[in-house]
Steps between C-alpha positions, in 0.01 A plus 500: 500500500716775649759242603512363150547847353787561746663182373446612138655842574791327677568276195489809275744677721745208488499505126533879499799472737668257256435722200627809689807310606582402145439856389736623777777275377447606136494871586820482710669300224399761238616781730845351538520400135372808320481787752840458668636799305856578583594163648848386394356156449195585301558834331599330175167324480251786534350729236490869555202676339616844384391769257655321209315170570643200672877498564618157598750520783717231336537725197605789723767287666663407170789743466398688811703595805356396836617643827391446857532738786356572845373848586565666838154401625561133418308493175640258245529663161535315170599705196483366141632718223480403135648781305439340162129468563474830689347337806588561862326310784541585863344273768498606857410195709370595842457134586172432683379852427488474128705617199544825306587448142596765240526416133645763263463455122694716264314689228164345590193733505171435669220668689543528878296240678445382858340162567429364847410135559471414870850533660670550162526829304646566157575851386646622169627852443693670226858598586780658295623247244219244544246373752515375860280226637479466870360194685433492875390189687339465840323834481233561767200286404136543589336218688212549250704299245497196734135557584392522139669174405369327808148615412534338161599172660212536750258541212625170357455326837154661540408351160625153599317510832189655344171316495514341846123474513478337162748237614271414794202473261682235292418192713576642847199716573314233687789455739545875541136544596529250785714751693298653790578855382318733261589470135596864494757443772640201304533700180664796671737275683615337177551841342704623800727196474567584134559872580753397769676284238499787253649736755772243584585468134532881478738499793701214364542677169625815674749293699623326187551829317679647800736204518572518126582867544735463797686214328662755273436840672465654834141563632419845370124561510289812552150501645248780452138576441506358153620166628208474744257583217633226284485240783149600605369528142662175396360289781152661456527405127591142593206473740261639234636256246477200724144591611396545134624144417308369804184676384540378141528134605305467827197329339699272267572132562741432223680689224601776744857453378396643165380819667833523695700436184335769282471759781829667427472553126132602527556749784814636340328542164204680652730739693695578183207540264328740746805727522633472146421757228348275235415776253176637367387205297148368600637150586775647710250719688283197556790299640600787728138560613457129578832472696454814706223380735673165537826686601314660792474157668848378389765526774775525236358838399594645835820299566809679364826626645782722390751547379687182418775715349555856399642672191643846541342517843148423382300184557503262201142375473153579634574413862354770721365397837198673651363365828216748498342338191633139468504387861131569576396329175705191578377471854145538388550239232648267754209525740241468225662195349537327841128562570400368159722191547341417837142568379553266204657230711223510759254418221697204360332175601676179573 
């Protein structure tokens, strides 16, 4: 049984590797196509998002004067001036270490804003005669970004590999019980094989994201306490999610695929309804009252990261991380669900 689960996890990892490989190619292609700001070969094909909306670089080049120069430190500078449109673009290309872009628009007013998305930051400030948009690439990036995305992929793999005990019930239980080992050992062994596959998928995703980053930029990551929290909380959430699926399907022989299929929308809906302010209407209060106790046993309730991006230096979204509250809850859920899965499976008769 355990050997069969290792084979299943291996096949899942092969498919995951193919999907991640395709994703890597697409990401790198998109980076060089749309994010290669300042390149002499692709500048005319990008769109620059500024305070006045979208300014197409092709429109800027029409009637503009473009000059190229090299600064004393070796930085390649591209300067585009379109006096008729009142636009001046300066691109300092540091090569492997990113780009610094400044876009001046004449007589354009707008509130100051700073947006950070991973290694890219956009800042708009008012200057005499117009506004200035500054774009910096390859800024220091938290490892937490990679960990959060890898956790999402791991949750998908956990869902695919979920229900290992139910798969044995479907026509294979008689063979599994001929093994000269306790049924508890067999069940835990199958779960450990899946967990190893989930962890491998997590590492593969991190490696893919790293390769996609270094294809266009130099490695520039920072690691701190928050990164550790995201990694630990994320994997605890994946374990709790996988264990919940095992517990939900351990006594089933067929139709466990339906449980796996509806698990995401149901768990997500419960987590949202429990936290959302639905108003004071009796029906709204009834929905909230019904969802709240279910949210206590829902791993999605405790699994959240932050921030994906910031606006004016503040997180955009409800993405606080608290190990003191979420981590114990997720670990307890994982242990309880594993115990429930094994107890149910021990009672299933061939």
